[in-house]
C-alpha positions, -999 to +999 in steps of 0.1 A: +418-673-237+383-686-243+359-670-262+331-652-243+298-665-240+266-646-253+247-635-223+210-649-226+182-619-218+168-619-189+134-638-186+101-616-189+083-617-156+054-641-157+021-626-142-015-636-141-040-616-158-081-612-157-096-608-190-134-600-193-153-596-228-181-572-233-203-597-249-199-633-255-228-636-280-221-643-316-256-640-331-290-646-314-288-681-303-249-687-311-227-683-280-189-684-278-178-717-264-151-712-237-131-743-254-128-718-285-121-689-263-093-706-243-078-721-277-078-685-288-062-671-260-032-696-263-028-690-302-020-655-290+007-664-266-010-665-230-005-694-210-023-716-182-056-702-198-090-709-176-125-696-181-151-693-156-182-712-164-193-699-201-194-661-187-167-648-208-137-641-184-106-656-185-075-662-165-042-668-179-006-660-175+015-639-198+048-619-199+048-587-182+029-562-208+008-531-206-030-542-202-037-523-235-014-545-252-032-574-237-068-564-247-053-557-279-040-589-285-075-608-275-094-587-297-077-595-326-078-634-317-111-631-310-120-612-339-101-638-362-110-667-349-152-660-340-155-632-370-167-607-347-152-574-328-157-577-291-142-552-264-122-571-238-109-554-210-078-566-186-066-563-152-038-580-135-042-604-107-032-579-083-055-553-097-086-578-096-077-583-059-081-549-052-110-544-068-130-572-051-116-561-014-127-526-026-164-536-030-185-508-011-214-532-006-204-558+012-236-565+032-258-566+001-232-590-018-234-615+012-270-614+011-276-619-029-244-615-047-264-613-080-280-586-066-246-564-066-225-556-096-193-536-110-192-520-141-152-525-152-141-500-169-112-491-195-109-458-185-117-449-151-152-430-146-150-393-134-168-389-104-195-368-125-212-401-135-229-407-100-247-372-107-258-386-140-269-420-127-285-408-097-321-407-112-318-445-120-314-453-080-346-455-065-357-482-044-331-489-025-303-488-052-271-475-046-242-467-068-205-461-059-173-451-079-141-471-066-111-466-083-128-453-114-152-485-117-191-483-109-202-504-084-237-508-079-262-524-052-295-527-076-315-538-042-336-567-067-330-584-094-307-562-120-330-570-152-358-553-134-339-519-129-338-489-153-304-484-139-287-518-160-300-506-193-286-467-183-247-484-185-241-481-222-207-479-235-221-447-253-228-434-220-197-445-198-171-456-224-158-492-229-167-517-198-185-546-186-203-556-159-198-585-134-222-595-105-203-603-073-205-637-073-184-637-105-159-612-090-154-633-061-153-664-082-126-649-108-106-639-073-108-675-060-097-688-098-064-660-094-058-675-055-058-714-066-029-704-091 
């Protein structure tokens, strides 16, 4: 009888992920170059890394892993390569598709996608956040909590709103804000493979 060959382990499932940098400004006037960000993501083991413009959004492939592990690896690589700590929020491709489909302000998003945003959270927000932020919702502004993330219809340019500066990490926890155009464009990147 011949020797029994050792069985190779089953290959890990490969999945698509989205990662959002909280802030990608290193210092006044110095931004993260997307080529370097892609190189950082590749150096920590991620594949088919793509960025969306110069907006600190990554789409990539990786072996199936916990989101906290994905975030930690990227944060460690960013600190190593750029010399600055930054919070990074990760979601699976499926989670991102659910997020995009759950937009509670579709009409406003069609009118002007820059005026509708979402604060994507590391830990889901409690429904009490609606009451605490309600005082900032004047002049047609609206907020909604969907699956723990905070959606905002600013009803005008967000930078003119008192709501935007109220969305701090100290008040809400670790998260990052993106407008509807970015959410939609990341979803399109995922669909393109």
